[in-house]
Each structure stands twice: as C-alpha cells, then as structure tokens.
C-alpha positions in Angstrom: 50.4 9.9 -14.3 48.8 12.9 -16.0 45.5 11.0 -16.2 45.6 10.2 -12.4 46.3 13.8 -11.6 43.4 15.1 -13.8 40.9 12.6 -12.5 41.9 12.9 -8.9 43.4 9.4 -8.4 46.8 10.6 -7.3 47.9 8.7 -4.3 44.6 6.7 -4.1 44.9 3.0 -3.9 44.1 1.2 -7.1 40.7 -0.6 -6.9 40.1 -3.9 -8.6 36.9 -4.1 -10.5 34.8 -1.5 -12.2 31.8 -1.5 -9.9 33.5 -1.8 -6.5 32.6 1.7 -5.4 28.9 1.1 -6.4 28.8 -2.1 -4.4 30.4 -0.4 -1.4 27.7 2.2 -1.5 25.0 -0.6 -1.6 26.5 -2.2 1.5 25.9 1.0 3.4 22.1 0.8 2.7 20.5 -0.1 6.0 17.2 0.2 7.8 17.8 3.6 9.3 18.9 5.0 5.9 15.9 3.4 4.2 13.5 4.9 6.7 15.1 8.3 6.5 14.9 8.4 2.7 11.5 6.8 2.6 10.1 9.1 5.3 11.4 12.2 3.5 9.9 11.0 0.2 6.5 10.2 1.8 6.4 13.7 3.5 7.3 15.5 0.3 4.8 13.4 -1.7 2.1 14.1 0.9 2.7 17.8 1.2 3.0 18.4 -2.6 -0.2 16.3 -3.2 -2.1 18.1 -0.4 -1.1 21.5 -1.8 -2.1 20.4 -5.4 1.4 20.7 -6.8 2.1 17.0 -7.4 -0.3 16.7 -10.4 1.4 19.5 -12.3 4.7 17.5 -12.5 3.4 14.8 -14.8 0.4 13.1 -16.3 1.6 9.7 -14.9 -0.7 7.9 -12.6 1.9 8.1 -9.8 1.4 11.8 -9.6 -2.4 11.7 -9.4 -3.4 9.7 -6.3 -6.7 10.3 -4.5 -6.6 13.1 -2.0 -6.8 10.7 1.0 -3.7 9.0 -0.2 -1.8 12.3 0.0 -2.8 12.6 3.6 -1.8 9.0 4.2 1.6 9.6 2.7 2.1 12.7 4.8 1.0 11.1 8.1 2.9 7.9 7.6 6.0 9.8 6.5 5.9 11.9 9.7 5.5 8.8 11.8 8.5 7.2 10.0 10.6 10.2 10.7 9.6 10.1 14.3 10.7 6.5 14.4 14.0 7.4 12.8 14.7 10.1 15.4 13.4 8.6 18.6 12.3 5.0 17.8 14.0 1.9 19.0 15.7 -0.7 16.8 12.7 -3.1 16.9 10.3 -0.3 15.7 12.6 0.7 12.9 13.0 -2.9 11.7 9.3 -3.4 12.0 8.6 -0.4 9.8 11.2 -1.6 7.3 9.5 -5.0 7.3 6.1 -3.3 6.8 7.6 -1.3 3.9 9.0 -4.5 2.3 5.7 -6.4 2.6 3.4 -3.6 1.7 5.5 -2.2 -1.1 6.1 -5.5 -2.7 2.5 -6.6 -2.3 1.0 -3.4 -3.6 3.4 -3.4 -6.5 2.8 -7.0 -7.5 -1.0 -6.8 -7.1 -1.2 -3.6 -9.1 1.0 -5.1 -11.8 -1.3 -8.1 -12.1 -4.4 -5.8 -12.1 -2.8 -3.7 -14.8 -2.0 -6.8 -16.8 -5.7 -7.9 -16.7 -7.0 -4.4 -17.3 -9.0 -4.2 -14.0 -8.8 -2.0 -11.0 -8.5 1.8 -10.6 -5.9 2.2 -13.3 -7.7 0.2 -15.9 -8.2 3.2 -18.2 -4.4 3.8 -18.2 -3.3 0.2 -18.3 -0.1 1.3 -20.1 1.0 3.5 -17.2 3.0 1.3 -14.8 4.6 4.2 -12.8 2.6 3.5 -9.6 3.1 -0.3 -9.4 6.8 -0.1 -10.4 7.4 2.6 -7.7 5.7 0.5 -5.0 7.7 -2.5 -6.1 10.9 -0.6 -6.0 10.1 0.6 -2.5 9.5 -3.0 -1.4 12.8 -4.2 -3.0 14.7 -1.3 -1.3 13.2 -2.3 2.0 14.2 -5.9 1.5 17.7 -4.8 0.6 17.9 -2.7 3.8 16.7 -5.5 6.0 19.1 -8.0 4.5 22.0 -5.5 4.7 21.2 -4.1 8.2 24.2 -4.2 10.5 23.9 -5.7 14.0 24.0 -2.4 15.9 22.4 -0.2 13.3 25.6 1.4 12.2 28.4 0.4 9.8 31.4 -1.4 11.1 34.7 0.4 10.1 36.0 -1.0 6.9 39.5 -1.1 8.3 40.4 -2.0 11.9 41.0 0.9 14.2 44.3 1.7 15.8 43.1 0.5 19.2 41.9 -3.0 17.9 
C-alpha cells in the first residue's frame, strides 16, 4: 500500500503487462499527429539551418545539409502545417503516404550508397545519421497510416454514458 501511495497508483486499476501504457500511446499515433510532429521538425530544421545554427549542434552529416535542403525543409514543413490546420483528410493522408514512401526510399537508398561508399556521404561512410533519420521518418509515417482512425480522431476507449 505504501508503494502504491508513493508511486501514485492509489485507486488506479491494475494493468496487466509491463508495456501496456507504451502500446496504448503507440495506438494514438495517427496521420494528423505524424504531420504535426513532422511539420514542426521540418520547420525547426529549416529555420535553424537557414540561420546557420544547425551545424553548430554536431559534426554529424544530418546537421550539415546543403543550403537548398534547409529551404526545402522549411517550405515543405510550412506546407505540412497548413495541411494540418486547414487541409482535408485526403490531403493529410496523401502527405503521410508521401512521407512514408520518400522517407523509406531516401533512407534505404542512402544506406545502400553508404554501404558501397558512393554518393555525397562517401567521405563519411561511417556516419549513418542521415539515412537512419529518413528511414525512421518513413517508418513513423507507415505506422501512422496503418494506425489512422476512420474519422481522424481516436474512438473513446470506454463506451460513453449515452451509448
């Protein structure tokens, strides 16, 4: 009882399984959340890259893109946020699909190019930050598409009183 009071479990229902809360969080990942998080990351990456602050964070290849890539990230992130705020469901799903295809393709192609030592990152073939980041974006987009709810919002976990 003391342990439950200390850790804030007093009166809370007992959960079965150690990772149930983590899986519940993963079920909430949908297209709109992916686009909001991705749009924010793209705008922040673009602005910090344009202002020249991004390269001071690390020597990793991920933080030293060409200058035009910073503008691309900023512009596309702004477009994604506009789609989150005023776009329809089809546009949002299309952008998530584009993120899934482009992120996975860029990540896999860049990993193959790094493995063979060719391409723009050939001099730093040991630095896999950029391809792994793009691959993670693609996988997060795939997860959002697979997990997307029918109406773009989560169904209540428990039936409401009026059901």
